C-alpha positions as a Markdown table, in Angstrom:
| # | Residue | x | y | z |
|---|---|---|---|---|
| 1 | Met | 43.2 | 4.3 | 12.6 |
| 2 | Thr | 46.2 | 5.6 | 14.4 |
| 3 | Ile | 48.7 | 8.4 | 13.6 |
| 4 | Gln | 51.3 | 5.7 | 12.8 |
| 5 | Glu | 49.0 | 4.2 | 10.1 |
| 6 | Ile | 48.7 | 7.3 | 8.0 |
| 7 | Arg | 51.2 | 9.1 | 5.8 |
| 8 | Ile | 51.5 | 12.5 | 4.1 |
| 9 | Gly | 49.9 | 12.3 | 0.7 |
| 10 | Asp | 47.3 | 9.7 | 1.8 |
| 11 | Lys | 43.7 | 10.2 | 0.8 |
| 12 | Val | 41.3 | 10.4 | 3.7 |
| 13 | Gln | 37.7 | 11.3 | 4.2 |
| 14 | Asp | 35.9 | 12.9 | 7.1 |
| 15 | Arg | 32.7 | 11.5 | 8.7 |
| 16 | Asn | 30.6 | 13.3 | 6.0 |
| 17 | Gly | 32.5 | 11.6 | 3.2 |
| 18 | Phe | 34.4 | 14.7 | 2.0 |
| 19 | Glu | 37.8 | 13.6 | 0.7 |
| 20 | Phe | 41.1 | 15.3 | 1.6 |
| 21 | Glu | 44.8 | 14.7 | 1.1 |
| 22 | Val | 47.0 | 14.6 | 4.3 |
| 23 | Val | 49.5 | 17.4 | 4.3 |
| 24 | Ser | 50.9 | 17.3 | 7.9 |
| 25 | Leu | 50.9 | 14.9 | 10.8 |
| 26 | Phe | 51.6 | 15.5 | 14.5 |
| 27 | Lys | 52.5 | 13.2 | 17.4 |
| 28 | Asp | 49.4 | 14.3 | 19.3 |
| 29 | Gly | 47.1 | 12.8 | 16.6 |
| 30 | Thr | 46.4 | 16.0 | 14.8 |
| 31 | Val | 46.2 | 15.8 | 11.0 |
| 32 | Tyr | 46.2 | 18.7 | 8.6 |
| 33 | Cys | 44.4 | 18.1 | 5.3 |
| 34 | Asp | 43.8 | 19.9 | 2.1 |
| 35 | Phe | 41.7 | 19.3 | -1.0 |
| 36 | Glu | 42.1 | 20.2 | -4.7 |
| 37 | Gly | 41.0 | 23.7 | -5.4 |
| 38 | Asn | 41.1 | 24.9 | -1.8 |
| 39 | Glu | 42.2 | 28.5 | -1.6 |
| 40 | Gly | 42.0 | 28.9 | 2.1 |
| 41 | Asp | 43.7 | 27.4 | 5.2 |
| 42 | Val | 44.2 | 23.6 | 5.6 |
| 43 | Trp | 41.6 | 21.7 | 7.6 |
| 44 | Glu | 42.6 | 20.3 | 11.0 |
| 45 | Phe | 41.3 | 16.9 | 12.3 |
| 46 | Lys | 42.1 | 14.4 | 15.0 |
| 47 | Val | 43.1 | 11.1 | 13.4 |
| 48 | Glu | 40.0 | 9.4 | 14.9 |
| 49 | Glu | 37.8 | 11.7 | 12.8 |
| 50 | Leu | 39.2 | 10.4 | 9.5 |
| 51 | Glu | 39.0 | 7.3 | 7.4 |
| 52 | Arg | 41.6 | 6.3 | 4.9 |
| 53 | Val | 40.6 | 6.1 | 1.3 |
| 54 | Val | 42.3 | 3.5 | -0.9 |
| 55 | Asn | 41.3 | 3.9 | -4.5 |
| 56 | Asp | 37.5 | 4.0 | -4.2 |
| 57 | Val | 37.5 | 2.0 | -1.0 |
| 58 | Val | 37.3 | 3.4 | 2.5 |
| 59 | Trp | 39.3 | 1.8 | 5.3 |
| 60 | Gln | 37.5 | 1.7 | 8.6 |
| 61 | Asn | 38.0 | -0.5 | 11.7 |
| 62 | Glu | 40.1 | -3.0 | 9.7 |
| 63 | Gln | 37.4 | -3.6 | 7.1 |
| 64 | Phe | 37.0 | -2.1 | 3.7 |
| 65 | Tyr | 33.9 | -0.4 | 2.4 |
| 66 | Cys | 33.2 | 0.9 | -1.1 |
| 67 | Asn | 32.4 | 4.6 | -1.1 |
| 68 | Cys | 29.0 | 4.0 | -2.7 |
| 69 | Ser | 28.0 | 1.4 | -0.2 |
| 70 | Arg | 28.1 | 3.7 | 2.8 |
| 71 | Gly | 24.3 | 4.2 | 2.6 |
| 72 | Lys | 23.4 | 0.9 | 1.1 |
| 73 | Gly | 25.7 | -1.6 | 2.9 |
| 74 | Leu | 27.5 | -4.7 | 2.1 |
| 75 | Asp | 26.5 | -8.3 | 1.4 |
| 76 | Tyr | 28.5 | -11.5 | 1.1 |
| 77 | Asp | 28.7 | -13.9 | -1.9 |
| 78 | Glu | 28.5 | -17.7 | -1.6 |
| 79 | Asp | 32.2 | -17.8 | -0.8 |
| 80 | Gly | 31.8 | -15.4 | 2.1 |
| 81 | Met | 33.5 | -12.5 | 0.3 |
| 82 | Pro | 32.0 | -9.1 | 1.0 |
| 83 | Tyr | 30.8 | -6.9 | -1.9 |
| 84 | Cys | 29.0 | -3.6 | -2.3 |
| 85 | Ile | 25.3 | -3.8 | -2.7 |
| 86 | Glu | 25.2 | -0.7 | -4.9 |
| 87 | Cys | 27.9 | -1.4 | -7.5 |
| 88 | Glu | 28.5 | -5.1 | -6.7 |
| 89 | Lys | 32.3 | -4.7 | -6.6 |
| 90 | Pro | 34.2 | -6.9 | -4.2 |
| 91 | Val | 35.5 | -4.8 | -1.3 |
| 92 | Gln | 38.1 | -6.9 | 0.3 |
C-alpha cells in the first residue's frame, strides 16, 4: 500500500492485527493512527507497516483476506473464487 492509497478515516491494522483509524498522513509515508478509547498519544507508522481493513477484510498486496483467515488461510471453490477456511466467507 502506498500513501496515495490511504485516506484519513480509513481503518488499518498493524502487522499484529491491531486495528486503528488513520488520523494524519504525511508525504514521507508517515501515518498517524488512533484507536477508540485511546487516552494517550497517537501511534506513528510507516505506510508499509499497515494493511487497510475494509469491513472485516484486510487488503494486502492487491488481494483480500478475511481477518479470521490470517492464521488459517484461504482456499478456492470450484469456480476459482477464494474463501476463508475459518468462516467460509468469500473474500474477493
